[in-house]
C-alpha positions as CSV (number, residue, x, y, z in Angstrom):
1,M,61.5,91.8,71.4
2,K,60.2,90.6,74.8
3,K,57.4,92.5,74.5
4,I,56.3,91.1,71.4
5,D,56.8,87.6,73.5
6,D,54.1,89.1,75.9
7,L,51.9,90.0,73.4
8,L,52.2,86.6,72.0
9,W,51.3,84.4,74.8
10,Y,48.3,86.8,76.0
11,F,46.8,86.3,72.4
12,K,47.6,82.5,72.2
13,L,46.1,81.2,75.8
14,N,43.8,84.8,75.9
15,D,40.3,82.3,75.4
16,I,41.7,79.9,78.2
17,A,43.2,81.6,81.0
18,D,43.5,85.2,82.7
19,I,47.5,85.7,82.1
20,D,49.5,88.5,84.3
21,K,52.7,89.5,84.7
22,V,54.3,90.0,88.4
23,K,57.0,90.9,90.1
24,I,57.7,89.4,93.9
25,T,60.4,91.2,95.7
26,G,62.3,89.5,99.0
27,P,65.1,90.0,101.1
28,P,68.9,90.7,99.7
29,T,71.0,87.1,100.0
30,R,72.0,86.4,103.6
31,L,75.8,85.6,103.0
32,N,77.3,87.8,100.3
33,P,80.7,87.4,99.6
34,N,81.8,90.9,98.9
35,P,79.1,93.1,101.0
36,T,80.5,96.3,99.2
37,A,80.2,95.3,95.5
38,Q,78.3,97.1,93.0
39,G,74.5,96.1,94.1
40,A,75.0,94.3,97.2
41,G,72.1,94.6,99.3
42,N,70.0,95.0,96.7
43,P,66.5,93.0,97.1
44,L,65.9,89.6,95.3
45,V,63.4,90.6,92.2
46,F,61.7,87.5,90.5
47,R,59.6,88.3,87.7
48,A,57.2,85.5,86.7
49,Y,54.1,85.3,84.3
50,T,51.1,83.7,86.3
51,F,48.2,81.8,84.2
52,I,45.0,81.3,86.1
53,P,42.5,79.2,84.1
54,K,39.3,80.7,83.1
55,K,37.3,77.7,84.2
56,L,38.4,77.3,87.7
57,D,36.4,77.3,90.4
58,R,37.8,80.0,92.6
59,A,36.1,79.0,95.6
60,R,38.1,76.0,96.3
61,K,41.7,76.0,97.3
62,H,44.1,74.7,94.2
63,P,47.9,73.9,94.0
64,L,49.8,75.8,92.5
65,L,52.2,75.1,90.3
66,V,55.9,76.9,89.5
67,Y,58.0,76.6,87.1
68,V,61.4,77.6,86.9
69,H,63.3,78.7,83.6
70,E,66.5,80.4,82.9
71,G,65.1,83.8,81.8
72,I,64.7,85.6,78.8
73,W,68.5,85.4,77.8
74,R,67.8,81.6,77.2
75,T,64.8,82.4,75.1
76,R,67.2,85.2,72.8
77,E,69.8,82.6,72.5
78,R,67.2,79.3,71.5
79,R,65.6,82.0,68.9
80,R,69.4,82.9,67.4
81,S,69.7,78.9,66.9
82,C,66.6,78.2,64.9
83,L,67.2,81.2,62.9
84,A,70.4,79.8,62.1
C-alpha cells in the first residue's frame, strides 16, 4: 500500500515538483536506558520525501522547509477511519 501512496505523490505533483525519497542516517541515541536491549546502539534512521519546485532558481539559496509527520502507520489509521 505504501508503494501506491508513493506513486500517487509522483503523479499528483510531477508537473510542479521534482520528488525523491531519501534516507538520512544519524548516530545512535546518546542516552539509552537499556544498552543491552535488542536494537540498542543501532543508528537513528529518518526516511523522508523531498519536493523541489521545478521553477525554483537553483543558482540561489533557498530555505528548507521540514514538515514532521507521524509516518505511514498514522496514514493507515486515517485510511481505515475514512473507510469505516
